[in-house]
N, C-alpha and C positions, 0 to 999 in steps of 0.2 A: 504493500499499499504506500504509494509516493504522495499520494493526495491527503490533505488535513480532513478526515473525515471525523469531525469534534465528538457527535453521538458515541460513534463507536470506541474513540479514544478513551473519551470520558467513562465509558463503561469497564474497559479493562482497568483503568487508574482504580475505580470505585473497589472492584472486584479486588485488586491487590491490597487495597489498603484494608478492606474487610478480613482479607487471607492473614495479613500480618498483626490483624486485632489494633491498628493505630487509632488513635483518637484525632481524628482529621475531621472536621464540619464540613458540610456542604458548600459555604462559602470560600474556604481554604481550597477545596477542591477545584473549585472554578478558576480561583487564583492560580493554582497550579498548573490549569489547562490554558489559561491567558499566558502564563511565562512559556509555555509550550509552544503555543501558537507565534511568540515573538521569536523563539528559538528558530522554528523552522523558518519563518520570513526571513529572519537575519542572516541564516546559514546559507542561503544561496548566494549572497555577497560576501559575506564575514569569516565564511569556514570556522565557525564555532566548533562545530563537532563532525567527526568524518561520517557520522551516521546521517543518510539521507533519509530513512522509512520513518514516519511518526511514530508507529507502532514502535518500532525497534527503540525510538527515543523515550517512550513511555516507560518500557521495561528497563532499558540498559541506563536511562538517566534518573526518571522522576521515583519509579519502584526501588532502584539501587540506592537512591540516596535517602529515601524514606526510611528504608530498612535500617539505617542506621541513628534514626532520630531517638529511640529510646534509650541510646548511650548518652545524650546529651541532658537528661532529664534535670540534673541540678546545675547545668552549666549558665552562666548569665551574660558573660561578654566572650564572644568567640571569633577567633580570626580563622579564615579560611583562605590558605595560602595557595597560591598558583591557581585559583578559582577557573580561569577560563570561561566559560558560559554560565558559571554560576552555580558549580555543582560540588560540593552540596550547598554551597551558601546561601542561596537564593531558596532552595527547597526548604532550609532551616528557619529562614527569616519568615516564610509563609505560614510554616506550621507552629512555630513558636514567636508569636508576635510580643512577647514578653521578655525577648532574649535579645541583645545587640548582636548583630552580625557583620563584622568587617570582612572586606574581601580585597585581597589583593593581587594583581597579574602585572607583568611587566609589558604586556602586549596592549596598545592603547585602543585597538579596535574592539578588544575583549570586554576592557574597562569601560568605554563607550557605550556598548551593548549592555553591560550590568548597571551604568548610569540611567539607560533609558527604561530597563526593566523597573529600577526602583520609583521612577517617575511615574510610569503608565500604571503600575500595580499599588502606588501610594504606600510603599514599604518605608514606613517612617522609622525604623529601627535597623537601616541599613547604610553602611559606608563602605566607600570605594576608593582604594588607592591605586593608583598606577606608579609602581616603584619595583626596586628589588627589595624583597623581604629584609635581606640583610641589612640595609641601608634605613628601613622603617624607624622611625621614633613615633613614640606616643605617649599620651599624659598618663593615660590609665591601662595598665598590663592588663592579659587577657588570662581567663582561667581556664579557658580551652583553646588549644590550636590544632586546626585539622585540615587535612588535605585529601585528596582524591587521585590516586595514581600521580603524584606529583614529582617526586623524586627517591632516590635511595633514603632511608629512614636516616641514617647517620647526617647527611646533607639536611635533610629537613630539620633536625634538631639543631645542628650546629649553626645554619642560618638564622634561626629564628629564636633560641632560647632566651635572647634579651628581652623578648616580647612576653615571656610567659610568667604570670605573677607566680610569687611565693606559694607553694603547694596545689599549683595549676598541673594539669596534664595535657600530653598528646593524645587525638583520637585520629589514626590514620586510616582511611578506607583503603584497603588493596584487594587485590585478586587472591591469588596463591599466599598462603601464610609463608612470608619471606624469611627463612632460618638464618641464610647468610647474611641479610641485612640487620637483622637482630644481633647477630655477633658483633658486626662493626659498628654498633652505638658508641659514642663516646663514653670513658670509663665512668664518669659521674651519673650517667642514665641507664635506666632498666627498664625490660618489658614486664608491665605489672599485670597485663591479660592479653588474651587473644580468642576473640569471640567469632565462629562461624556465623555467616548471615544466611539465612534463607531467603532468595529474591523470587517471588511467583513469576512464572515463566521464563526465568532467566537460568539454563543450564549451564552456569559456570560457577568456578568458587568465588566467593566473597569472604573477607574477614575483616575484621576490626582490630588494629593492634593498639595498645594502652599503652603510654609510655610516660615515666615518671622519673624526677630526680632522685637518684639514690640518697637515703639518709643515712 
């Protein structure tokens, strides 16, 4: 399916949310669909994602990011590194309006898209940065820093640890559980949890990797 059949796509999204027993209300589901429509439209020009089929975008992008939402239950101020087209950052911002979500990417056309999504969907809890994460300075540090298929875990931590609040943690969205990456983490950081995710209609491995500073 290469055209945007909103009712069919909405049905698959709703079915996936129900299967994962997530608390996403109808208005938030509509916003997720509005976001998907914007991504589909901009993708023709901006190449935000290699996926061209909107049904694949529902499973590989929306449901994939939604599967991670429960892990952010206690998060209040989140940074999404290498956010690209806004995954998982925009998804988190839509379903957790009480949470502040910052997104950073070096590619200006991607952050222009994120800024457009923020405006059109009226996401008042979103901040967008165009910069390298290792050069970012903020007044309030983040209690969770996340990324989705961004970089080697050691690079991810090394480049952004100056932005993590005391007692904060990383939540990395990965495909396979990366044993070699875990072993390359800087000496004062440790993997505190590894959680396999079940994403409806997605026949591929997905894991969350939790990383905290060693005490």
